[in-house]
C-alpha positions as CSV (number, residue, x, y, z in Angstrom):
1,M,91.0,121.8,89.4
2,K,88.9,123.3,86.6
3,N,87.6,121.0,83.9
4,L,89.3,122.8,81.0
5,P,89.6,121.4,77.4
6,L,92.8,119.4,76.9
7,E,93.9,121.9,74.2
8,H,94.3,124.5,76.9
9,Y,97.3,122.7,78.3
10,H,101.0,122.5,77.2
11,S,102.0,119.0,76.1
12,F,103.4,117.8,79.5
13,A,100.4,119.3,81.4
14,R,97.9,117.9,78.8
15,K,99.3,114.3,79.3
16,A,99.3,114.8,83.1
17,V,95.6,115.6,83.0
18,I,94.9,112.5,80.9
19,F,96.9,110.2,83.2
20,L,95.4,111.8,86.3
21,N,91.8,111.3,85.0
22,A,92.6,107.7,84.1
23,A,94.1,107.1,87.6
24,K,91.0,108.6,89.3
25,T,88.6,106.5,87.2
26,T,90.6,103.3,87.8
27,N,90.7,104.0,91.5
28,E,86.9,104.6,91.9
29,I,85.4,101.9,94.1
30,K,82.9,100.8,91.4
31,N,85.8,100.2,89.0
32,R,88.2,98.4,91.4
33,R,89.2,94.8,90.6
34,V,91.9,92.6,92.1
35,G,95.2,94.2,91.1
36,S,93.6,97.4,89.8
37,E,95.5,99.4,92.4
38,E,98.7,98.7,90.5
39,V,97.2,100.3,87.4
40,A,95.8,103.3,89.3
41,Y,99.0,104.0,91.2
42,Y,101.1,103.6,88.0
43,L,98.9,106.1,86.2
44,L,99.0,108.5,89.1
45,S,102.7,108.2,89.4
46,H,103.1,109.1,85.8
47,A,100.8,112.0,86.2
48,V,103.0,113.3,89.0
49,E,106.1,113.0,86.8
50,L,104.4,114.8,83.9
51,S,103.0,117.6,86.0
52,I,106.4,118.3,87.5
53,K,107.9,118.4,84.0
54,A,105.1,120.7,82.9
55,V,105.7,123.2,85.7
56,A,109.5,123.0,85.2
57,F,109.1,123.9,81.5
58,K,106.6,126.7,82.3
59,E,108.9,128.2,85.0
60,T,112.3,127.8,83.4
61,G,111.4,127.9,79.7
62,Q,113.7,124.9,79.1
63,E,112.9,121.3,78.5
64,P,113.0,119.4,81.9
65,L,115.3,116.6,82.7
66,R,114.6,113.5,80.5
67,I,114.3,111.2,83.5
68,H,111.5,109.2,85.0
69,D,112.7,109.4,88.7
70,K,109.9,111.4,90.3
71,E,111.9,111.9,93.5
72,E,114.9,113.3,91.6
73,L,112.6,115.5,89.5
74,A,110.9,116.8,92.7
75,E,114.2,117.6,94.2
76,Q,115.5,119.3,91.0
77,Y,112.4,121.4,90.6
78,K,111.4,121.8,94.2
79,K,111.6,125.6,94.0
80,E,109.6,125.8,90.7
81,C,106.9,123.5,92.0
82,N,107.0,124.9,95.6
83,F,106.9,121.4,97.1
84,S,106.4,120.9,100.8
85,E,108.2,118.2,102.7
86,I,105.0,116.3,103.0
87,E,104.5,116.4,99.2
88,I,108.1,115.2,98.7
89,E,107.4,112.2,101.0
90,I,104.3,111.3,99.0
91,I,106.3,111.5,95.8
92,K,108.9,109.2,97.4
93,K,106.2,106.7,98.3
94,L,104.8,106.7,94.8
95,K,108.3,106.2,93.4
96,N,108.9,103.3,95.7
97,L,105.7,101.6,94.7
98,N,106.9,102.0,91.1
99,E,110.4,100.7,91.5
100,G,112.1,98.0,89.5
101,P,112.5,97.4,85.8
102,G,109.3,98.7,84.2
103,G,107.8,99.6,87.6
104,L,104.2,98.6,88.1
105,R,103.8,97.8,84.4
106,Y,105.6,94.5,85.0
107,D,105.6,91.9,87.7
108,N,107.8,93.6,90.3
109,N,107.5,93.7,94.0
110,P,106.4,97.2,95.0
111,V,108.2,98.7,98.0
112,G,105.4,100.0,100.3
113,S,101.7,99.7,100.4
114,F,98.9,101.0,98.2
115,L,97.5,103.3,100.8
116,P,94.5,105.6,100.1
117,S,96.4,108.5,101.7
118,T,99.3,108.1,99.2
119,F,96.8,108.0,96.3
120,N,94.8,111.0,97.6
121,G,98.0,113.0,98.3
122,G,99.3,112.3,94.9
123,V,96.1,113.5,93.3
124,L,96.3,116.7,95.3
125,I,99.9,117.3,94.2
126,V,99.0,116.9,90.5
127,E,95.9,119.1,90.8
128,R,97.9,121.8,92.6
129,L,100.6,121.8,90.0
130,L,98.1,121.9,87.1
131,E,96.4,124.9,88.6
132,K,99.4,126.9,87.4
133,F,97.9,126.4,83.9
134,E,94.4,127.6,84.6
C-alpha cells in the first residue's frame, strides 16, 4: 500500500486508512500492553468495515448499507471487493471477536482468539481493498 496523503481518499477509504494505521501501531510489539490486542483488533475490524464500504461506494456509485456487520457487508459486496473464501473466513473471525453489545469497546467475551494470523490477514484485506484508490 502506498503512503498517500489522506486527502487522496474518499471519506470511507480515508477513515479506513486512519483506523488501519492505528491498528498497526497498537499491535506493534513495542506498543503492546496487557489488553492492547482488544484495541488493535477493534481498530482493524473497523478498518475492514470501512474499506468494504469504500469499495462498495466506488464500484456501485451508491451509499453502502448502513450496517456494522462485517460478514454481512462482505457477503453483500463480495463481487465488488473480489473476496476469496479465505478472506471471508478472516472477516468472520474478526466479526466474532467483536461480537456483543459494543463489541470490543466494552467488556464482552470475544468469540475466538486474538491470533496473529487473523490480524495479519485482516491487514492484507484492508490494504488490498485500499489499493483500488491508488
